[in-house]
C-alpha positions as CSV (number, residue, x, y, z in Angstrom):
1,M,0.0,0.0,0.0
2,T,1.4,3.4,-0.9
3,Q,1.7,6.2,1.6
4,A,-1.0,8.1,-0.2
5,N,-3.4,5.2,0.0
6,H,-2.7,4.7,3.6
7,H,-3.4,8.3,4.3
8,Q,-6.7,8.2,2.4
9,I,-7.8,5.1,4.4
10,A,-6.8,6.6,7.7
11,T,-8.6,9.9,6.9
12,Y,-11.8,8.0,5.9
13,L,-11.7,5.8,9.0
14,T,-11.0,8.8,11.3
15,D,-13.9,10.8,9.7
16,Y,-16.2,7.8,10.2
17,A,-15.1,7.4,13.8
18,L,-15.7,11.1,14.5
19,S,-19.2,11.0,13.1
20,E,-20.1,8.0,15.2
21,L,-18.5,9.6,18.3
22,V,-20.7,12.6,17.8
23,R,-23.8,10.4,17.4
24,Y,-23.0,8.5,20.6
25,V,-22.6,11.8,22.5
26,M,-25.9,13.0,21.2
27,E,-27.6,9.7,22.1
28,D,-26.1,9.5,25.6
29,T,-26.5,13.1,26.7
30,G,-29.5,14.3,24.6
31,C,-27.5,17.4,23.5
32,G,-27.6,18.9,20.0
33,L,-25.2,18.4,17.2
34,E,-23.1,21.5,17.9
35,Q,-22.6,20.6,21.6
36,A,-21.8,17.0,20.7
37,M,-19.2,18.1,18.1
38,E,-17.7,20.4,20.7
39,K,-17.4,17.7,23.2
40,V,-15.7,15.3,20.8
41,Y,-13.4,17.8,19.1
42,N,-12.3,19.2,22.5
43,S,-11.8,15.8,24.1
44,S,-8.4,14.5,25.2
45,L,-8.8,11.7,22.6
46,M,-8.9,14.0,19.6
47,P,-5.2,14.8,19.2
48,A,-4.4,11.1,19.4
49,L,-7.1,10.1,16.9
50,Q,-5.7,12.7,14.4
51,D,-2.2,11.3,14.7
52,E,-2.0,8.6,12.0
53,E,1.0,7.0,13.7
54,N,-1.1,6.0,16.7
55,E,-3.5,4.1,14.4
56,L,-6.4,4.6,16.7
57,Y,-8.6,5.0,13.6
58,V,-8.6,1.2,13.3
59,Q,-10.5,0.8,16.6
60,S,-14.2,0.6,16.6
61,P,-16.1,3.9,17.3
62,A,-17.6,2.2,20.4
63,Y,-14.2,1.5,21.8
64,L,-13.0,5.0,21.0
65,Y,-16.1,6.4,22.8
66,E,-15.2,4.4,25.9
67,M,-11.6,5.8,25.7
68,M,-12.9,9.3,25.2
69,N,-15.0,9.0,28.5
70,T,-12.1,7.5,30.5
71,P,-10.0,10.1,32.3
72,I,-6.2,10.0,31.6
73,P,-3.5,11.5,33.8
74,A,-2.4,15.0,33.0
75,G,0.4,15.1,30.4
76,S,-0.5,11.6,29.1
77,T,-1.8,10.9,25.6
78,W,-3.9,8.1,24.1
79,S,-2.2,5.3,22.2
80,L,-2.8,1.6,21.4
81,P,-1.3,-0.8,23.9
82,S,2.0,-2.3,22.8
């Protein structure tokens, strides 16, 4: 797989995960789209999800939602277990 193809796949999967995360927030909290997007995009998970090297985009949106709602220590970042 070329680097360009890998990037396209990662972008597609990340976008899908983000849309599902927003949907989960709306369902769980009853908030509107804008508030749900704000919660997802301002979460501690977001930088890690956008970093293709972490490969978090391969995880299911449900798993990512659990991660997003799990507090992490200050200064830590999300990544897949080694």
